[in-house]
C-alpha positions in Angstrom: 23.0 -19.2 6.3 25.5 -21.9 5.8 26.2 -24.5 9.3 29.2 -22.4 9.9 27.0 -19.2 9.8 24.4 -20.9 12.2 27.1 -22.0 14.4 28.9 -18.7 14.8 25.9 -17.1 15.9 24.8 -19.7 17.8 27.9 -19.1 20.2 27.5 -15.9 20.1 23.8 -15.4 21.6 23.9 -19.3 23.7 23.2 -18.5 27.1 21.2 -21.5 28.2 22.6 -24.7 26.7 20.1 -26.7 26.3 16.9 -23.9 26.1 18.6 -22.1 23.3 19.4 -25.3 20.6 15.7 -26.3 21.6 14.4 -22.9 20.2 16.8 -22.6 17.1 16.0 -26.5 15.8 12.0 -26.1 16.2 12.4 -22.6 14.3 14.6 -24.7 12.0 12.0 -27.6 11.9 9.1 -25.3 11.4 10.7 -23.4 8.5 12.0 -26.0 6.5 8.0 -27.5 7.3 6.6 -24.8 5.0 8.8 -25.8 2.1 9.8 -29.5 2.4 9.3 -32.2 5.0 11.1 -32.5 7.8 13.2 -36.1 8.8 11.0 -38.6 10.5 14.0 -38.8 12.7 13.2 -35.1 13.9 9.8 -36.5 14.9 8.4 -32.7 14.6 4.9 -31.8 14.9 3.6 -28.7 13.9 1.8 -26.8 16.8 -0.1 -23.7 16.0 1.0 -22.2 13.8 4.4 -23.2 13.2 7.1 -20.1 12.7 7.9 -18.0 15.9 7.8 -14.5 14.5 9.0 -13.2 18.1 12.1 -16.5 17.8 15.7 -14.8 17.6 16.0 -17.3 14.7 12.8 -16.1 12.8 14.6 -14.1 10.2 17.6 -15.8 9.9 16.0 -19.2 9.0 13.4 -17.2 6.6 16.2 -16.5 4.5 17.5 -20.0 3.6 17.0 -22.9 1.4 15.3 -26.2 2.3 18.9 -27.3 2.0 20.5 -24.9 4.3 17.2 -25.8 7.3 18.1 -29.3 6.5 21.4 -29.0 6.7 21.5 -26.6 10.1 18.3 -29.0 11.4 20.6 -32.2 11.1 23.5 -31.2 13.1 20.8 -29.3 15.8 18.8 -32.5 16.3 22.9 -34.9 16.6 23.4 -32.0 19.1 19.9 -32.3 21.3 20.8 -35.9 21.4 24.6 -35.4 22.6 23.0 -32.5 25.0 21.1 -35.5 26.5 23.7 -38.5 26.6 25.7 -35.8 28.9 22.6 -34.6 31.0 22.2 -31.3 29.8 18.7 -31.3 28.9 15.7 -30.5 31.6 
């Protein structure tokens, strides 16, 4: 899945900006963690088994390669920072 495809899907399902962003980012990081190391600035630490089969994003990210996961994850990392700056976090 490309970043463009991800953004399109994200816009369609997003009802809770902060919660949906975190879910997607954590799932992306868990998938990336199985094939490469997530960037240190993400501060990702695997809890439990990592990937969550109940996550909306599980199947989407399961089909991505490391480069796609990194691109999407970096976008989500920046978006989380933006949401915190705007006070849209809880």
